[in-house]
N, C-alpha and C positions, 0 to 999 in steps of 0.2 A: 504494500500500500504506500502511496506517495506521502511525503511529509505534509503537503498541502491538504490532502484528504484527511489526514489525522487531525490537523488543526481545525478543519471544518466540522468534523464530527464532535470535537470538543466544544466548539462554539454552539452547535446545535443542542448539545446536552445542557449548556449553560442557559440558552434561551428557554428550554423546557423547565429548568429550575426556577428561572425568573417568573415564568407563568404560574408555577406551583407555590411559590413562596412570596406573598404580597409585600413583605418587609423589604425585599431587594429592590423592586421598581419604585417603591415609595421613597427609598433612600436616594437612589439615583437611577434613572431610566437607562436601559441598555440601548445604545444608539442603533438605529436601523442600518446605518452604513458604517461598517467597520473594515476599512481597507487593510489588506495584508501588507506587512512590512518585512524587510529582510531580517532573518534571525539565524545566528550562528549558535547551535546548541553548545552548552557548556555543562559538563558533568560535575557533580559533587557527590560525596558518599551518601548523602541523604536521598539521592535519586534511587540508588540501588536499594536502600533500606525501605523506601516506599514501595518499590516494585516487588519486594519479597515479604511485605507486611501481611500478617495473617489475622491481625486483631481488628481490622476495619470491616464492619458488616452493616452496610446501609440498606434500609428497606425502601424508604421513600425517594432516595437519590442514588440508587444503584447504578444507573446508566452514567450519571455524572461522575461518580467515583471511578467507574470502569474507564471512562475516557480520560480522566485526569491521570490515572496510572498508565494507560496506554500511551499518553503523550509524553510521559516523563523522560524517555531517552532523547526526545527531540526538542527539549526546552533549554533555556538558559537559566540554570539554577543560580540564585542570587547569593552573594556574600553581602548580607545587609549591613553589617558593621565591619569596619576595617580590621585587618589582622593585627594592627598595632594596638588594638584595645584588648588583646589576649582574651577573646570571648570564646571559651571552650564550648559553650552551648551551641555555637554556630556550626560545630562539627556535625551536629545531629539535626538541628532545625532545618526543615526544608521549605523553600519558597521559590516559586517562579511566577513571572508575570504572564498573563493571558492577553490583557488589553493594556496598552501603554508601553513605555520604554522597556526594552528587553523582551517584549512579548511578540507573538505572531500577528497581533492586530493593533492598529493605531487608533487613538482617540485623544482629542484635546478636552473632552468633557468628563472623563472618569478614568480610573485605574481599576484593574481587576487582577487579583492574585490568588494563588492557592497557598495555604500554610499547612504543612504536615509536621505534627509533633509526635515523635515516637513515645512509648511509655517512659515514665520517670524522667521527664524533661521540664526544666524550669526556664521560661523565657522571661528574662528580668524586666524591671520597670523601664519603660521607654516612652517617648513622646514624638509627635509629628504634627505639623500644622494642619494637615488634611484631616477632615472628618472621616470616620471609618465605621464600617459595619461588618462584623463577622457573622457568618451563617455556618453552623456546624453541619457538615455533610454526613459524617459518621464519627463514632467514637465519643470521647468525653474529655472535658478539661474544666478546670476551675479558672474563672476570669476574675481578675482583680482590677479595681479602679480606685484611684485615690479618693478618699472621702466617702466611699460606698462599701456596703458589705460584699464579701466575695459571693460569686454566683457560680453554681455548677451547671454547665450547659451540655446537652446531648443533641442528637440528630434533630435537625429542623428548628432548633432554637437559635436566636440571634442576640448579638450584643453591640450596642452603639458606643463609640468613643468620640467625645467632643474634641474640637481642635485643641491640641496641646494638653489634653488630659492624660496624666500619667496612668499607665496600665501595664499589666503583666498577665501571663498565663502559666498554668502548670498542669501537667498530666501526671497520673499515678501509674496504675498497672494497665491502663487502657490508652491506646494512641488516640489522636484526633486529627481529622482532615477537615479543613474549612475553606469556604470561599470568602474572600475578603475584598470589599469594594471601598474605594476612596472617592471623595468629591472635594472640590476646592483645594487650592494650594498643593497641586499635584506633583510639583517638581522638587519639593524639599524632602530629603530622606529622613527616616527616623534616627533618633539619638538616644542612647542610654542615659538614664538619670538615677541619682541616688534618692531613695525615699527613706526617711528615718523611721 
C-alpha cells in the first residue's frame, strides 16, 4: 500500500471520530480541505513500542486506533523537548503530528497529534500557549491540571487545557492512546515547568 493511501485512511478514521465525538468539532472544526505536504518519516523507539503494544483495546474507536498504529512507521515521531533538558521520559513518550508541521496534512487553522503513553509513564508538568483538547482513544491515564483535582480518563473521555495552563499526565499499569487537537497560537512549542 502506498504511503499516501495510508495517510488517507488515517484521515478518514479521524473524520469518523470527529463525527462520533461532539467535543472534537466543538473545540475546533476539522477543515474540509487538508492538502498533503511532504513528510520524511523519522523513527523513534516509541514507534516500535506502539506497534507491539498489547494493552490498547478500543471498542468505540477501533478503526482509528488501527490506522494510527498502521501509520506509525510512516510518520515523523517528534522529540518534543530538547535532548539538552535530559528528559528521560521522552525515550518512551510517543507523539506524531497528523495535521500541521511535521504531519502529512497542512492547516493554518489547527494542529492534530497523537500521544501514546506506555504503562508506568509520567509526562511532567508543561505549558503551551495553544489551547488543547485531549480525547482518549483507548487505555487510561490520570490528567493533572494546576488548581484542579486530578481526573482519571478512559476511552471516549476528553480533557481541555486552557492557554498556558500547567498540566501533566500519568499512566499506571495501562497504556493510553489519545488524539490531541490544538487551536490558536499554533507555532509555539510546549515547555516544561516546575510546579511546587
